[in-house]
C-alpha positions in Angstrom: -81.7 199.3 110.4 -81.4 201.1 106.7 -77.7 201.9 107.4 -77.2 198.1 108.7 -78.6 196.9 105.8 -77.1 199.8 102.7 -73.3 199.2 104.5 -73.7 195.4 104.9 -72.4 194.4 101.8 -69.3 196.1 102.6 -68.8 195.2 106.3 -68.3 191.3 104.5 -65.6 192.3 102.6 -64.1 193.8 105.3 -64.8 190.2 107.1 -63.5 188.8 104.2 -59.8 190.7 104.5 -59.5 190.6 108.0 -60.7 187.3 108.8 -58.7 185.9 106.1 -55.5 187.9 108.1 -56.4 186.3 111.2 -56.7 182.8 109.2 -52.7 183.8 108.1 -51.8 184.0 111.8 -53.7 180.7 113.4 -51.9 178.7 110.2 -48.5 180.1 111.1 -47.7 181.8 107.5 -47.7 185.3 110.2 -45.1 185.7 112.6 -46.6 186.5 116.3 -43.5 187.3 118.6 -43.7 185.9 122.1 -42.9 188.1 124.8 -40.9 186.9 127.2 -41.6 188.5 130.1 -44.5 189.2 132.1 -47.0 190.6 130.0 -50.9 191.4 129.6 -52.6 193.1 127.2 -55.2 195.1 126.9 -57.9 195.7 123.5 -61.4 195.0 122.5 -63.4 194.0 119.4 -65.4 197.3 119.1 -64.3 200.4 118.0 -64.9 203.8 120.4 -64.0 203.6 124.1 -64.4 200.5 126.4 -62.1 201.6 129.1 -58.7 200.5 128.3 -57.0 203.2 129.3 -59.0 203.0 132.9 -58.0 199.2 132.7 -54.4 199.7 132.1 -54.6 202.3 135.2 -56.0 199.6 137.4 -53.3 197.0 136.7 -50.5 199.9 136.8 -51.6 200.2 140.6 -51.4 196.1 141.0 -48.3 195.7 139.6 -46.2 199.0 141.3 -44.3 196.6 143.1 -42.5 195.6 139.9 -40.6 197.2 136.9 -43.1 197.8 135.1 -42.9 199.2 130.9 -46.4 200.5 129.5 -46.2 200.7 126.0 -48.9 202.6 123.5 -49.3 203.0 120.3 -49.8 207.1 121.4 -53.1 207.3 119.1 -53.5 210.7 117.4 -49.9 211.9 118.0 -47.8 214.1 115.1 -44.9 211.9 115.7 -43.9 208.6 114.8 -41.4 205.4 115.7 -40.6 204.9 119.2 -40.9 207.4 121.7 -40.3 207.4 125.8 -42.6 209.6 127.4 -40.6 212.0 129.5 -41.8 215.4 131.6 -40.9 217.5 128.5 -43.4 215.4 126.1 -46.7 217.1 124.8 -49.9 215.4 123.5 -48.7 216.2 120.1 -45.7 213.8 120.5 -47.1 210.9 122.8 -50.6 210.8 122.4 -53.0 212.5 125.3 -53.6 208.9 127.2 -50.0 208.0 127.2 -49.0 211.3 128.8 -51.8 211.4 130.9 -51.0 208.2 132.3 -47.4 209.6 132.4 -48.4 212.6 134.8 -50.5 209.8 137.3 -48.1 206.8 137.5 -44.6 207.9 136.4 -42.8 207.1 139.5 -44.2 203.4 139.4 -44.0 202.4 135.2 -41.8 203.7 132.6 -44.1 204.8 129.2 -43.3 204.9 125.8 -45.4 204.6 122.7 -45.0 202.5 119.3 -46.7 201.6 116.5 -44.9 198.6 115.3 -45.6 196.9 118.5 -42.3 194.4 118.4 -39.8 197.1 117.9 -41.3 198.5 120.8 -40.8 195.4 122.9 -37.6 195.2 121.8 -37.0 198.2 122.3 -37.5 199.1 126.0 -35.6 195.5 126.6 -32.0 197.0 125.3 -32.9 200.0 127.0 -33.6 198.6 129.9 -33.3 195.0 130.9 -34.1 195.1 134.2 -38.1 195.3 132.8 -40.2 192.6 134.6 -43.6 193.4 133.6 -44.8 194.7 129.8 -49.0 196.1 129.6 -49.8 196.8 126.0 -52.9 199.1 125.6 -55.1 198.7 122.4 -53.2 195.9 121.6 -56.3 192.9 120.5 -55.9 193.2 116.4 -52.2 193.7 116.8 -51.4 189.7 116.2 -47.4 190.5 115.6 -46.9 190.5 119.2 -48.1 187.8 121.2 -48.6 188.6 125.4 -48.8 186.0 127.9 -52.2 187.1 129.1 -54.7 189.4 126.8 -57.9 191.1 127.9 -61.2 191.7 125.8 -63.4 194.4 126.6 -67.0 194.2 126.1 -68.9 197.4 126.8 -72.0 195.9 128.9 -74.3 199.0 126.9 -72.8 197.9 123.4 -72.1 194.2 123.6 -69.8 193.1 120.6 -71.6 190.2 120.5 -75.3 192.3 119.5 -73.0 194.7 117.0 -71.6 194.0 113.1 -68.8 194.3 111.7 -67.2 197.8 110.0 -68.8 200.0 108.1 -72.1 198.8 109.3 -71.5 198.5 112.3 -68.7 199.4 115.2 -66.9 195.9 115.1 -62.9 195.9 114.1 -63.3 192.1 113.4 -65.4 188.9 113.9 -66.7 187.8 116.8 -65.4 184.7 116.8 -61.7 187.0 117.3 -63.0 186.4 121.0 -61.3 183.4 121.5 -58.5 184.5 121.4 -58.9 186.3 124.8 -57.0 184.9 127.9 -59.8 187.0 130.0 -63.6 189.0 129.1 -63.7 192.1 131.2 -67.8 193.3 130.6 -67.0 196.8 131.3 -69.4 200.1 132.3 -72.2 197.5 134.4 -75.0 199.2 136.2 -74.1 199.2 140.2 -77.6 196.8 140.6 -76.6 193.9 138.1 -78.2 190.8 139.2 -76.6 187.4 139.0 -79.2 186.6 136.5 -78.2 188.8 134.4 -74.5 188.1 134.8 -74.8 184.1 134.0 -77.4 185.5 130.5 -74.4 187.8 129.5 -71.5 185.4 130.3 -73.6 182.4 128.3 -73.3 185.4 125.0 -70.0 185.9 125.5 -69.3 181.9 125.9 -70.3 181.3 122.9 -67.8 183.0 121.0 -64.7 182.2 123.4 -65.9 178.2 123.2 -65.9 179.0 126.9 -62.5 178.7 127.3 -62.2 182.5 128.6 -63.3 183.4 131.9 -65.7 186.5 132.5 -65.8 189.0 134.9 -67.7 192.5 135.2 -66.6 195.6 136.5 -67.9 199.1 136.8 -66.0 202.6 137.0 -66.3 204.9 139.6 -66.6 208.8 139.0 -65.1 211.0 141.2 -66.3 214.3 142.4 -64.9 217.2 140.2 -61.7 218.0 141.3 -59.3 220.8 140.7 -55.9 221.0 141.0 -55.9 222.4 144.4 -57.9 219.9 145.7 -60.6 221.8 146.2 -63.8 219.8 144.9 -67.1 221.8 142.9 -70.6 222.0 145.3 -73.4 220.5 143.8 -75.6 223.5 142.3 -72.8 225.5 140.9 -72.5 227.0 138.1 -70.3 225.8 135.3 -69.8 224.8 132.1 -69.1 221.3 130.6 -65.3 220.0 128.3 -64.9 216.9 126.6 -62.8 215.2 123.3 -64.5 212.0 123.7 -66.0 209.0 121.7 -69.4 209.9 124.0 -69.5 213.5 124.7 -73.5 213.6 125.1 -73.1 210.5 127.8 -70.1 213.0 129.8 -72.8 215.8 130.2 -75.7 213.3 130.8 -73.6 212.0 134.1 -73.3 215.5 135.5 -76.6 217.4 134.6 -78.5 217.1 137.6 -75.3 217.8 140.2 -74.6 220.9 138.3 -75.8 224.2 136.9 -74.5 223.5 133.2 -74.7 227.1 131.5 -72.6 225.8 128.4 -70.7 222.8 126.3 -67.8 222.6 124.9 -67.4 219.1 123.0 -65.5 218.1 120.4 -64.1 215.0 118.3 -62.2 212.4 119.9 -58.3 212.9 121.1 -58.9 216.6 119.7 -55.8 218.9 120.3 -57.2 222.2 121.7 -56.3 225.1 119.8 -55.3 228.5 121.7 -58.5 229.8 120.2 -60.2 227.0 122.3 -59.0 227.1 125.2 -59.3 231.3 124.9 -63.1 230.4 124.7 -63.1 228.2 127.6 -61.4 229.8 130.1 -62.4 233.4 128.9 -66.2 232.9 130.3 -64.1 232.7 134.5 -66.2 230.0 134.9 -65.7 226.8 136.3 -65.3 224.1 134.3 -65.9 220.3 134.1 -63.7 218.3 132.0 -61.6 214.7 132.3 -58.1 214.2 132.7 -57.8 213.1 129.3 -58.8 216.6 128.2 -57.0 218.3 131.1 -53.7 217.1 130.2 -54.1 218.5 126.7 -55.0 222.1 128.0 -53.4 223.0 131.1 -49.9 224.1 129.9 -52.4 226.6 127.8 -53.7 228.0 131.2 -52.5 230.4 133.6 -52.3 229.2 136.8 -55.3 231.2 138.2 -57.0 229.7 135.7 -56.1 226.4 136.2 -57.9 226.9 139.6 -61.3 226.8 137.9 -60.6 223.6 136.1 -62.7 220.9 137.6 -61.8 217.6 136.9 -63.0 213.7 136.4 -61.1 210.8 137.3 -62.3 207.0 136.3 -61.3 204.5 139.1 -62.2 200.5 137.6 -63.9 198.4 140.1 -63.3 194.5 139.0 -66.0 192.5 141.0 -64.7 189.2 142.3 -61.0 190.9 141.8 -59.0 187.6 143.4 -60.4 185.7 141.1 -59.8 188.2 138.1 -56.0 188.5 139.0 -55.5 185.2 139.6 -56.7 184.2 136.1 -54.1 186.7 135.2 -51.3 186.7 137.5 -51.5 182.4 138.6 
C-alpha cells in the first residue's frame, strides 16, 4: 500500500498521457487502419502474463482450416522490422513465444513479427494475398491497427478492475480502455468457480465495458511433463525446475508436491539462455521440468542425450461456454 501511495502521483501523470493518446484516437486525430480480412486481436490491460500466447494457440486450433497468419511484436528479439519466421529462425531473431508457436503450428499457419503492426499486416497481404484470417498478439494498446474483433484477457487472480496504473500498479492504461473489447476472456480461473462468483466478476467488468462486451471464463490445463521422446515424468522423481516466466514461483508451486525438486533455476521473463546457463542446468545430469517457451531457447544448445532429460509442460486453454465464445468472435 505504501508503494501505491508513493507512486500514485506518477500514475496520474501516466494516466494523463495514455488517456490523451486514446482520446486522439477516439476523435480520429490519430488514424486507425482497419483490417479488411477476418482478424482477431488478443491483448490485455495488465502488464505480465495473462495468457496471450495460449489464447493465440487456441485460436489457431479453431481456425486450422483457414489460410491463417499470426502477427506478433516479437518481444525480446534483437532484430527489428518485418521478419517471417522460418525453420532457421532463432529466439534472438523473432522472440521466444512466436518461435514456440511456429514450431508447434507451422503446418497450420504462417508466422511473422513486426513492431509496426500496420506495416506487418500490409506486408503479409503483399507476400501472401491468399491469407483469409489474421491473428494479432498483444495488440490492445496498438491502436494504429484495428482488428475486426478484439479479445481483452483478464487474469482471474489479478483482475484489472482491482489494479492501479503504472508505476503504482500494473495497468498499461486506464480501466475504461476495456470498453474497446469485443469480448472479455477471464483466464486462469479455478476449476470450481461458482455461478455466483462468475456473476460477481462479470458485474465488475461490465462497469468498465458498459456491459457491451460479453464475458467468458476459461482455465489453463497443464500437461504432465513429457520429453521429446514422449516419455512422461513419473511422480516423486528427483528433478530440477527451470523457468524464465513472469511468475516463476507460481510455476514451482504447481509441481513441488508431485515431484522432488532438488534445485531451482529461475530467470527474468523472456531471458535469453547463455551457454553458461545451459551448461549449469544440464551438467547436473538430472531430469528437468521446464516450459515450452523456455525449451525453445535451450534445445539448440543440447545434445540428443541431454534433450531427453528435459520434460516440457504444455498449456492448453479450455473455455467455458465455448460455443458462445466462438459465436461472439465469428458470428
